[in-house]
C-alpha positions in Angstrom: -34.1 52.0 71.7 -34.7 48.6 70.2 -34.2 49.9 66.8 -31.0 51.6 67.6 -29.7 48.3 69.2 -30.7 46.3 66.2 -28.9 48.6 63.9 -25.8 48.5 66.1 -25.9 44.7 66.1 -26.1 44.6 62.3 -23.2 47.0 62.1 -21.0 44.9 64.3 -21.9 41.7 62.3 -21.1 43.5 59.1 -17.8 44.7 60.3 -17.0 41.1 61.5 -17.9 39.7 58.1 -15.7 42.3 56.4 -12.8 41.4 58.7 -13.4 37.7 57.9 -13.5 38.3 54.2 -10.4 40.5 54.4 -8.6 37.8 56.4 -9.5 35.1 53.9 -8.2 37.3 51.1 -4.9 37.8 53.0 -4.5 34.1 53.4 -5.1 33.4 49.7 -2.8 36.3 48.7 -0.1 34.8 51.0 -0.6 31.3 49.6 -0.4 32.7 46.1 2.8 34.5 46.9 4.3 31.5 48.6 3.4 29.2 45.7 5.1 31.6 43.4 8.2 31.6 45.5 8.2 27.8 45.7 7.7 27.5 41.9 10.5 30.0 41.3 12.8 27.9 43.4 11.7 24.3 42.5 11.1 24.7 38.7 14.7 25.6 37.8 15.9 22.9 40.2 13.7 20.2 38.6 14.8 21.4 35.1 18.4 21.2 36.2 18.0 17.7 37.6 16.1 16.5 34.5 18.8 18.0 32.3 21.6 16.4 34.2 19.8 13.0 34.0 19.3 13.3 30.3 22.9 14.3 29.7 24.1 11.4 31.7 21.8 9.0 29.9 23.0 10.4 26.5 26.6 10.0 27.5 26.0 6.5 28.7 24.3 5.6 25.4 27.1 7.1 23.4 29.6 5.1 25.4 27.6 1.9 24.9 27.5 2.5 21.1 31.2 3.2 21.1 31.9 0.0 22.9 29.7 -2.0 20.6 31.5 -0.5 17.6 34.8 -1.3 19.1 33.8 -5.0 19.8 32.4 -5.3 16.2 35.6 -4.1 14.7 37.7 -6.7 16.6 35.2 -9.5 15.7 35.4 -8.6 12.1 39.2 -8.8 12.3 38.9 -12.3 13.7 36.5 -13.3 11.1 38.7 -12.0 8.3 41.6 -14.1 9.6 39.5 -17.3 9.7 38.5 -16.6 6.0 42.1 -16.6 4.9 43.3 -20.2 4.1 46.9 -19.1 4.3 47.0 -18.1 8.0 48.9 -20.4 10.3 47.4 -22.2 13.3 48.7 -19.8 15.9 47.2 -16.8 14.0 43.9 -18.6 13.7 43.9 -19.4 17.4 44.5 -15.7 18.1 41.6 -14.8 15.9 39.4 -17.2 17.8 40.5 -15.7 21.1 39.5 -12.3 19.7 36.1 -13.5 18.6 35.4 -15.2 21.9 36.5 -12.1 23.8 34.4 -9.6 22.0 31.4 -11.6 20.7 28.3 -12.4 22.7 28.3 -15.9 21.1 31.4 -17.9 22.0 32.9 -20.6 19.9 32.6 -24.1 21.4 35.6 -26.4 21.9 34.6 -28.5 18.9 34.3 -25.5 16.6 37.7 -24.2 17.8 39.2 -27.6 16.9 37.6 -27.4 13.4 39.3 -24.1 12.7 42.7 -24.6 14.4 43.4 -28.3 14.1 41.4 -29.3 11.0 41.8 -26.2 8.8 38.1 -25.2 8.5 37.8 -22.0 6.5 35.0 -19.4 6.7 33.7 -18.6 3.3 33.9 -15.0 2.0 31.0 -12.7 2.8 28.1 -13.1 0.3 28.3 -10.4 -2.4 24.9 -11.2 -3.9 21.5 -11.2 -2.5 20.7 -14.3 -0.4 19.2 -17.1 -2.4 16.3 -19.1 -1.0 17.5 -22.0 1.2 15.6 -25.2 1.4 14.9 -26.4 4.9 13.0 -29.1 6.7 10.4 -29.0 9.4 13.2 -29.9 11.9 15.6 -27.2 10.8 17.0 -25.7 14.1 15.7 -22.2 14.8 19.2 -20.9 15.3 20.1 -21.9 11.8 17.0 -20.2 10.4 18.2 -16.9 11.9 21.6 -17.0 10.2 22.6 -15.0 7.2 23.6 -16.7 3.9 27.4 -16.7 4.5 27.1 -17.7 8.1 24.9 -20.6 7.1 27.4 -21.8 4.6 30.1 -21.6 7.3 27.9 -23.7 9.6 27.4 -26.3 6.9 31.2 -26.4 6.2 31.8 -26.9 9.9 29.3 -29.7 10.2 30.7 -31.5 7.1 34.3 -31.1 8.4 33.2 -32.6 11.7 31.4 -35.5 10.0 34.4 -36.4 7.8 36.8 -36.0 10.8 34.6 -38.3 12.9 34.8 -40.9 10.1 38.5 -40.7 10.0 38.5 -41.2 13.8 36.3 -44.3 13.3 33.4 -42.6 15.1 30.6 -43.7 12.8 27.8 -42.5 15.1 29.4 -39.1 15.4 29.7 -38.8 11.7 26.1 -39.7 11.1 24.9 -37.3 13.8 26.9 -34.5 12.1 25.4 -35.2 8.7 21.9 -35.6 10.1 22.2 -32.1 11.6 23.7 -30.8 8.3 20.7 -32.2 6.4 18.2 -30.7 8.8 19.9 -27.4 8.4 20.2 -27.3 4.6 19.2 -30.6 2.9 20.1 -29.5 -0.7 23.6 -28.2 0.2 26.2 -29.8 -2.0 26.5 -33.5 -1.3 25.1 -33.5 2.2 22.0 -35.6 1.3 24.1 -38.2 -0.7 26.7 -38.6 2.1 24.0 -38.9 4.7 22.2 -41.6 2.7 25.4 -43.5 2.3 26.0 -43.4 6.1 22.4 -44.3 6.9 22.4 -47.3 4.6 25.8 -48.5 5.7 26.8 -50.5 8.8 29.7 -49.3 10.9 32.9 -50.7 9.3 34.5 -53.6 11.1 38.1 -53.3 9.7 40.5 -50.9 8.0 39.5 -52.1 4.5 35.9 -51.4 5.1 36.7 -48.0 6.4 38.8 -47.3 3.3 35.9 -48.5 1.0 33.6 -46.0 2.8 36.1 -43.2 2.5 36.5 -43.9 -1.3 32.7 -43.7 -1.8 32.5 -40.4 0.0 35.6 -38.8 -1.4 34.1 -38.9 -4.9 31.3 -36.5 -3.8 31.4 -32.8 -3.4 33.5 -32.0 -0.3 34.0 -28.3 -0.9 34.0 -26.5 2.4 35.5 -29.4 4.3 38.6 -28.2 6.1 41.8 -28.5 4.0 43.7 -30.5 6.6 40.7 -32.9 7.0 40.5 -33.4 3.2 44.3 -34.0 3.0 44.0 -36.5 5.8 41.2 -38.3 4.0 43.2 -38.5 0.8 46.3 -39.8 2.7 44.3 -42.6 4.4 42.8 -43.7 1.1 46.2 -43.8 -0.6 47.9 -45.6 2.2 
């Protein structure tokens, strides 16, 4: 009797274990099936979302590149006008408006005056490899990052400003312009000589002293100084 009862108990427990194992298997089978369904639904959705995002990013980049190219073409047009000595003041002002509209770096009021009112001319783009340019320890970082032709243009602008300041009897302004020109490119044309003349001279006290100063400077290399400024200098000396 006891033996029969024991066997019966073992049989019941075995059946219970079998049912539990079968139930666990069913759960895992269901989870596996469910995960497959979820994957079948979500994976294409994720792929579609990523694809749409990539396409949108690619179109945005293409649009940005197209806009940059568009701006660059307009800036180049403006620069080409400022390189032409035969353009009139209205055309040069239009060119400056173009550059200021499409360039990240805007022209200051003084630079605009140099080009429009004083005939400053941008030099042609350098056709040869850039030659080494002497600098000083105080050379502005912004000048060091310029290309050869842009650096020449900067020097021409500074020289034009310096001579114009002299013609306006602004001795301190002229000296400041030539100091900056010297720090930017000390061996450029007659920058060092003119700077030394100004540093050794005292501010003129009358018209004759101004003319004497003009005569000393006019005999040096003033290439790059705006045509109108050079004509004005010559006119004052001859008056």
